[in-house]
Backbone bond lengths (Angstrom), bond angles and torsions (degrees), N, CA, C in turn:
res aa  C-N    CA-C-N  psi(-1)  N-CA   C-N-CA  omega(-1)  CA-C   N-CA-C  phi
1 M - - - 1.446 - - 1.517 108.36 -
2 S 1.281 116.50 147.03 1.454 120.23 179.26 1.520 109.94 -86.51
3 A 1.301 115.49 173.96 1.462 120.85 -179.56 1.516 110.76 -63.96
4 A 1.321 114.35 168.45 1.461 120.13 -179.62 1.517 109.97 -55.84
5 V 1.300 115.37 139.21 1.451 122.40 -179.63 1.520 107.82 -113.40
6 P 1.336 118.28 125.67 1.457 118.17 178.00 1.517 110.03 -68.34
7 P 1.338 117.76 153.00 1.445 119.40 178.96 1.525 110.34 -60.92
8 A 1.327 115.48 144.27 1.458 120.61 176.85 1.525 108.53 -69.07
9 A 1.297 115.47 166.11 1.465 119.74 177.32 1.518 108.97 -52.62
10 A 1.296 115.81 136.87 1.459 120.89 -174.34 1.521 111.58 -68.05
11 D 1.314 115.05 126.21 1.452 121.00 170.59 1.514 106.80 -82.61
12 P 1.329 118.31 160.35 1.458 118.20 175.84 1.525 110.23 -59.84
13 V 1.315 116.24 143.01 1.459 120.88 178.85 1.516 108.32 -73.48
14 P 1.344 117.82 131.56 1.457 119.29 -176.83 1.527 111.86 -66.26
15 P 1.326 117.62 150.93 1.460 120.77 178.74 1.518 111.19 -70.01
16 E 1.327 116.19 161.14 1.461 121.07 176.97 1.524 108.75 -76.25
17 A 1.295 117.51 101.63 1.463 123.72 176.99 1.518 106.46 -157.53
18 P 1.312 118.13 146.75 1.473 118.84 -179.59 1.525 111.10 -65.62
19 L 1.323 115.58 147.78 1.455 119.83 176.42 1.520 110.81 -60.23
20 S 1.330 116.23 -31.69 1.465 119.72 179.73 1.522 111.49 -64.84
21 A 1.323 117.77 -16.49 1.465 121.21 177.77 1.526 110.66 -83.84
22 G 1.318 117.24 5.19 1.452 120.83 176.78 1.515 114.46 96.28
23 R 1.324 118.38 1.82 1.457 121.43 177.83 1.522 108.73 -72.83
24 P 1.325 117.94 133.22 1.469 118.49 176.80 1.530 110.08 -71.12
25 P 1.331 117.18 150.26 1.456 119.18 178.08 1.525 110.98 -69.77
26 A 1.316 115.52 158.73 1.460 121.11 176.53 1.521 109.52 -61.81
27 T 1.304 115.61 150.89 1.457 121.90 174.84 1.532 108.62 -92.63
28 P 1.326 117.55 164.38 1.461 118.15 174.17 1.531 112.31 -56.11
29 A 1.327 117.89 -38.96 1.471 120.33 179.01 1.527 110.96 -62.61
30 Q 1.329 117.28 -39.89 1.466 120.54 178.18 1.524 110.73 -65.83
31 L 1.319 116.72 -40.72 1.463 120.93 177.34 1.523 110.46 -59.99
32 L 1.323 117.06 -50.24 1.461 120.70 -178.67 1.523 111.15 -63.82
33 A 1.323 116.98 -33.62 1.468 120.53 176.70 1.520 110.71 -65.61
34 R 1.323 117.63 -38.78 1.473 120.56 177.28 1.521 110.92 -63.79
35 L 1.328 116.29 -44.27 1.470 119.35 177.56 1.525 109.83 -58.31
36 A 1.326 116.50 -47.53 1.467 120.58 -178.79 1.520 111.38 -63.07
37 A 1.342 117.38 -40.08 1.470 121.00 -179.73 1.521 111.48 -62.77
38 L 1.331 116.84 -28.56 1.460 121.58 178.13 1.532 111.93 -87.79
39 G 1.326 116.82 0.38 1.458 120.43 -179.52 1.518 112.89 73.95
40 I 1.327 117.05 24.77 1.466 121.57 -179.41 1.528 108.38 -95.54
41 A 1.316 116.03 114.27 1.460 121.15 -179.64 1.521 110.01 -70.92
42 S 1.320 116.19 136.35 1.465 121.39 177.27 1.516 108.71 -150.72
43 E 1.319 114.84 159.68 1.463 122.05 175.08 1.509 107.92 -132.14
44 T 1.318 115.77 138.36 1.456 121.09 -178.69 1.521 110.01 -122.79
45 V 1.325 116.07 135.12 1.462 122.19 174.06 1.521 108.07 -120.91
46 E 1.326 115.40 143.33 1.457 121.11 176.91 1.521 109.62 -95.33
47 H 1.338 116.18 154.27 1.459 121.81 -179.09 1.522 108.69 -163.46
48 P 1.332 117.65 170.25 1.467 119.68 174.79 1.533 109.69 -61.66
49 P 1.321 118.63 161.06 1.474 120.62 -179.62 1.529 111.82 -56.84
50 L 1.339 115.07 136.88 1.461 122.67 176.57 1.521 107.82 -117.76
51 F 1.318 117.00 128.58 1.460 120.36 -177.84 1.521 113.59 -112.56
52 T 1.336 116.87 -19.32 1.461 120.21 -176.34 1.522 110.25 -136.84
53 V 1.323 115.80 167.29 1.464 120.95 174.66 1.529 109.08 -60.54
54 A 1.333 117.56 -39.88 1.466 120.61 179.53 1.529 110.59 -61.47
55 D 1.337 117.93 -42.80 1.471 121.31 176.24 1.527 109.90 -57.06
56 S 1.317 115.54 -46.21 1.462 121.01 -177.17 1.526 111.14 -62.67
57 K 1.323 116.17 -46.03 1.470 119.71 -178.86 1.525 111.26 -62.68
58 A 1.340 116.69 -37.32 1.455 120.71 -177.52 1.526 112.31 -69.42
59 L 1.318 117.09 -27.07 1.454 120.67 -172.39 1.523 114.43 -109.26
60 R 1.317 117.51 -15.19 1.468 119.70 -167.23 1.511 115.49 -66.97
61 G 1.309 118.99 -28.88 1.455 118.37 -176.09 1.517 109.08 69.51
62 T 1.310 115.84 -131.09 1.462 120.05 -178.40 1.520 110.18 -113.34
63 L 1.279 116.38 84.85 1.466 122.56 170.43 1.520 105.60 -111.00
64 P 1.329 118.01 91.90 1.465 119.96 -175.51 1.516 111.78 -66.56
65 G 1.321 114.32 147.22 1.459 120.21 177.17 1.509 111.43 120.24
66 G 1.330 115.41 -168.68 1.449 121.73 -177.06 1.521 112.17 -84.99
67 H 1.321 114.31 141.08 1.461 121.74 176.73 1.521 106.87 -123.76
68 A 1.326 116.87 149.47 1.460 120.23 -168.41 1.519 113.44 -125.38
69 K 1.330 112.60 159.45 1.457 120.77 161.06 1.519 104.57 -118.22
70 N 1.314 115.87 142.45 1.462 121.79 -173.02 1.512 109.74 -121.40
71 L 1.324 116.52 129.70 1.468 122.40 -178.94 1.519 108.60 -116.37
72 F 1.338 116.15 128.50 1.461 120.87 178.69 1.520 107.54 -110.12
73 L 1.339 116.21 113.26 1.457 122.31 -170.56 1.524 111.94 -117.71
74 K 1.318 114.26 149.50 1.464 121.09 176.96 1.530 108.05 -113.10
75 P 1.331 117.29 118.57 1.469 119.82 -177.88 1.526 112.62 -76.80
76 K 1.336 114.10 155.06 1.465 122.00 170.32 1.512 105.85 -128.44
77 P 1.314 121.15 125.87 1.457 126.52 0.27 1.526 110.79 -66.54
78 P 1.343 116.07 164.14 1.471 119.40 -176.05 1.526 112.79 -56.08
79 G 1.283 114.86 142.45 1.455 124.53 177.05 1.507 106.70 -168.01
80 P 1.323 118.30 -166.52 1.462 118.76 177.68 1.529 111.10 -58.90
81 Y 1.314 115.97 143.09 1.462 119.95 172.58 1.524 107.65 -61.71
82 L 1.328 115.62 166.03 1.455 121.26 -177.88 1.524 108.93 -128.19
83 L 1.316 116.42 121.13 1.461 121.77 173.08 1.524 106.53 -105.11
84 V 1.329 116.02 114.79 1.460 121.67 -179.48 1.526 107.50 -106.56
85 V 1.321 115.87 121.05 1.459 123.32 -177.28 1.527 106.90 -107.69
86 L 1.326 115.98 105.33 1.464 122.05 -174.57 1.522 111.49 -110.28
87 E 1.341 116.24 151.53 1.450 121.44 169.98 1.528 106.14 -58.07
88 E 1.329 117.97 138.39 1.460 122.74 -168.06 1.528 115.20 -56.24
89 D 1.328 119.07 -29.09 1.464 120.67 -178.15 1.529 113.22 -97.26
90 R 1.306 117.22 3.51 1.468 122.14 -176.65 1.529 110.07 -67.16
91 Q 1.324 116.31 132.60 1.464 122.12 177.74 1.529 108.77 -115.31
92 V 1.315 116.96 103.52 1.462 122.73 179.56 1.524 107.30 -140.33
93 S 1.323 116.63 139.66 1.465 118.99 179.73 1.525 110.69 -72.13
94 I 1.309 115.09 150.04 1.468 120.83 177.93 1.525 109.29 -59.73
95 N 1.328 117.29 -42.11 1.465 119.85 -179.42 1.524 112.04 -62.19
96 A 1.344 117.10 -38.13 1.463 120.14 177.77 1.525 110.43 -65.85
97 L 1.322 116.74 -40.15 1.466 120.16 178.24 1.528 110.75 -63.74
98 L 1.317 116.26 -44.41 1.470 120.10 179.37 1.523 110.34 -61.02
99 R 1.330 117.09 -46.62 1.469 120.04 179.74 1.524 111.21 -62.22
100 A 1.330 117.33 -39.55 1.468 120.61 178.74 1.528 110.85 -62.54
101 A 1.337 116.26 -27.74 1.471 121.17 178.70 1.528 111.84 -89.51
102 G 1.349 116.48 2.00 1.463 120.00 179.79 1.512 113.54 78.96
103 I 1.324 116.62 23.12 1.467 122.16 -179.18 1.519 107.99 -111.75
104 P 1.354 117.91 124.66 1.454 118.95 -175.56 1.527 114.81 -68.23
105 R 1.314 116.91 -37.99 1.470 120.04 -178.06 1.522 109.14 -149.33
106 G 1.335 114.86 165.26 1.455 119.06 177.05 1.509 110.23 -179.34
107 R 1.311 114.74 -177.00 1.457 121.99 -179.66 1.524 108.19 -152.26
108 F 1.328 115.68 169.67 1.454 118.62 171.89 1.520 108.50 -65.73
109 A 1.305 116.45 138.49 1.464 120.44 175.67 1.523 108.34 -71.54
110 S 1.324 115.83 154.23 1.465 120.72 179.62 1.523 110.63 -76.00
111 A 1.321 115.92 166.09 1.462 121.12 176.39 1.523 110.55 -60.18
112 E 1.322 117.26 -35.73 1.465 121.44 178.73 1.530 110.95 -66.76
113 E 1.333 116.50 -41.94 1.471 120.50 178.07 1.523 110.76 -66.60
114 L 1.318 116.66 -39.72 1.460 121.60 178.06 1.528 110.09 -59.73
115 W 1.325 116.34 -45.28 1.461 120.47 179.65 1.531 111.09 -66.35
116 A 1.329 116.70 -43.80 1.467 120.49 -177.40 1.528 112.41 -65.23
117 E 1.327 117.40 -34.39 1.467 120.49 -175.82 1.530 113.68 -93.65
118 L 1.336 117.32 -41.76 1.464 120.48 -174.49 1.529 113.53 -111.71
119 G 1.328 117.54 -12.73 1.460 119.58 179.49 1.513 113.86 69.30
120 V 1.347 117.30 28.09 1.460 121.44 177.31 1.519 109.26 -130.30
121 R 1.316 115.11 162.04 1.470 122.60 179.35 1.532 110.01 -99.32
122 P 1.333 117.57 160.11 1.467 119.43 174.30 1.538 109.82 -53.45
123 G 1.321 115.68 140.25 1.454 121.29 -176.08 1.523 112.28 93.57
124 S 1.335 116.38 -11.36 1.465 120.94 -179.92 1.524 111.69 -122.89
125 V 1.324 117.84 16.24 1.462 120.71 -178.30 1.525 108.78 -62.38
126 T 1.329 115.78 134.97 1.455 121.53 -171.71 1.520 109.95 -160.75
127 P 1.329 118.13 148.54 1.463 117.94 173.90 1.531 111.84 -63.82
128 F 1.328 117.58 -20.66 1.459 119.79 175.63 1.527 111.41 -64.34
129 G 1.331 118.23 -20.14 1.464 121.90 176.75 1.518 112.47 -61.38
130 L 1.325 116.87 -18.27 1.465 119.43 178.40 1.522 112.11 -66.99
131 V 1.335 117.46 -10.24 1.458 120.32 172.67 1.534 109.76 -61.90
132 N 1.330 117.03 -24.30 1.467 122.27 -179.57 1.524 113.37 -98.64
133 A 1.315 118.10 -10.14 1.468 121.84 -172.73 1.521 111.66 -88.40
134 V 1.306 114.58 142.05 1.463 120.52 174.42 1.531 107.33 -74.76
135 P 1.338 118.68 127.09 1.468 119.73 179.22 1.530 111.32 -52.71
136 G 1.328 114.65 135.52 1.452 121.13 179.85 1.520 113.84 94.87
137 R 1.323 118.34 -14.33 1.473 120.79 179.99 1.520 112.57 -90.87
138 V 1.343 116.85 -18.12 1.466 121.51 -179.42 1.525 108.33 -137.00
139 R 1.325 116.27 123.21 1.468 121.26 170.60 1.513 107.45 -88.64
140 V 1.330 116.48 141.71 1.458 119.76 177.63 1.517 109.10 -121.72
141 L 1.333 115.32 125.95 1.458 123.20 176.99 1.523 107.69 -114.17
142 I 1.329 116.39 126.80 1.462 121.10 -176.07 1.527 109.50 -116.47
143 D 1.312 114.90 129.17 1.458 123.91 -179.95 1.532 110.93 -55.13
144 R 1.314 116.02 130.52 1.460 123.33 177.03 1.521 111.39 -51.13
145 A 1.331 117.98 -40.57 1.470 121.76 -178.25 1.527 111.42 -60.97
146 L 1.320 117.75 -36.75 1.465 120.19 178.29 1.521 110.89 -70.82
147 L 1.320 116.30 -38.20 1.466 119.98 -179.36 1.523 111.74 -68.03
148 E 1.337 116.60 -20.54 1.462 121.21 179.35 1.524 112.75 -95.66
149 A 1.335 116.78 -3.33 1.468 120.63 178.80 1.533 109.09 -76.24
150 G 1.305 116.64 157.06 1.458 119.96 177.99 1.511 112.61 -72.33
151 R 1.332 115.52 -27.96 1.460 122.13 -177.58 1.520 106.82 -152.21
152 V 1.321 116.44 146.87 1.467 121.48 177.25 1.522 109.04 -127.22
153 H 1.328 115.48 153.18 1.463 121.57 -173.60 1.523 110.02 -129.41
154 F 1.342 115.26 133.36 1.463 121.62 179.69 1.522 109.37 -144.61
155 H 1.340 115.56 157.58 1.461 119.60 173.03 1.532 109.15 -69.45
156 P 1.336 117.10 136.66 1.462 120.18 177.02 1.535 111.18 -87.25
157 L 1.346 115.58 61.54 1.470 125.62 177.59 1.520 113.61 82.02
158 V 1.315 118.01 -12.95 1.463 122.53 176.75 1.523 107.94 -134.63
159 N 1.343 117.09 152.86 1.460 119.65 -176.51 1.530 113.09 -92.85
160 T 1.330 116.65 19.88 1.459 121.50 176.64 1.531 111.29 -106.71
161 A 1.309 116.31 14.90 1.465 121.76 177.18 1.519 108.71 -156.40
162 T 1.324 115.26 160.47 1.467 122.23 176.14 1.517 108.13 -134.65
163 T 1.331 115.49 133.65 1.455 121.68 179.41 1.526 109.07 -115.30
164 G 1.330 115.79 128.90 1.452 121.79 178.50 1.518 110.50 -108.99
165 L 1.337 114.89 143.84 1.461 121.70 178.31 1.514 109.24 -159.39
166 A 1.312 116.76 170.01 1.463 120.97 177.11 1.527 109.00 -72.57
167 P 1.337 118.17 145.14 1.461 119.89 177.43 1.529 112.98 -55.44
168 A 1.324 117.07 -37.85 1.463 119.81 178.94 1.523 110.74 -63.61
169 G 1.324 117.34 -32.94 1.463 120.95 177.11 1.512 111.20 -67.20
170 L 1.338 117.05 -41.30 1.467 120.25 176.75 1.524 109.70 -61.12
171 W 1.332 116.68 -47.23 1.468 121.76 -178.61 1.528 110.24 -58.97
172 R 1.339 116.14 -46.07 1.463 120.97 -179.65 1.528 111.03 -64.31
173 F 1.308 117.05 -39.43 1.463 121.87 178.71 1.525 110.29 -60.92
174 L 1.331 116.69 -47.80 1.466 120.35 -179.17 1.525 110.97 -62.81
175 E 1.316 117.05 -42.25 1.468 120.13 177.79 1.528 111.34 -63.98
176 A 1.326 117.18 -38.69 1.470 120.79 179.43 1.528 111.17 -64.46
177 L 1.336 116.80 -26.98 1.465 121.18 177.53 1.533 111.96 -80.07
178 G 1.334 116.93 -7.88 1.460 120.76 -178.79 1.514 113.85 96.06
179 H 1.333 117.37 10.18 1.463 121.71 178.09 1.528 109.17 -95.59
180 A 1.313 116.35 157.75 1.460 122.05 -179.42 1.530 108.26 -118.77
181 P 1.336 118.22 84.78 1.462 119.37 -179.34 1.523 111.13 -60.47
182 E 1.329 115.08 149.69 1.463 121.30 179.98 1.523 108.64 -123.27
183 R 1.324 115.56 141.33 1.468 121.99 176.90 1.524 108.47 -80.40
184 L 1.317 116.94 135.50 1.457 122.58 -179.65 1.518 109.36 -120.73
185 D 1.319 116.74 132.28 1.453 120.75 172.78 1.529 107.03 -107.52
186 P 1.339 117.72 93.46 1.467 120.22 -176.89 1.516 113.98 -60.27
187 D 1.342 118.05 -26.68 1.466 119.67 177.65 1.530 110.33 -62.98
188 L 1.330 116.81 -40.50 1.469 120.25 177.32 1.516 110.82 -67.82
189 A 1.355 116.06 -38.59 1.472 120.29 178.14 1.526 110.26 -62.20
190 A 1.328 117.17 -43.18 1.462 121.20 -179.81 1.530 110.38 -66.62
191 A 1.333 117.11 -41.44 1.462 120.80 179.84 1.521 111.08 -64.53
192 A 1.325 116.79 -36.59 1.467 121.06 179.84 1.519 111.06 -67.90
193 A 1.337 116.99 -26.04 1.470 120.87 -178.22 1.526 111.56 -78.05
194 E 1.343 116.64 -18.61 1.474 119.58 -175.32 1.519 111.44 -80.44
């Protein structure tokens, strides 16, 4: 990974409208500008594209703090999509996660659904994608272990960079966007599945 990269000049923040209405998704520069406007300190480093947790571990070097894997799920029966933000080494079944969220069944959302709701491509799923989501259309559940870390790291809408910030800053950012993040204890979800 390269050294810290300062945020690019701020682009105008996109209006609140669904991506399906033809609004372009936020850019990484717009995302970082929103964080800065809220007074949320963050640092971003650029790197080659990362598609998996294994890719990230091989390239990350020393970025202390929590690192995540992000799952974007579509519930059945239809309801809000579910973005589950897990500690990168967490092993929990999708069905256990769905049940812990009070959803009887579900599946991974398609690449088209991911783009329409979060404005990101597969390999770039991130809670920062909620900058593009209409409040109420996506529930976000965040692993307790990440919320207890000193710092957390996520892709800033693209998988060629990583942005680190305090968990409280992430929580505040999501609330400022009109989302209601939920704390998830995956250990309880896994125990309930047994």
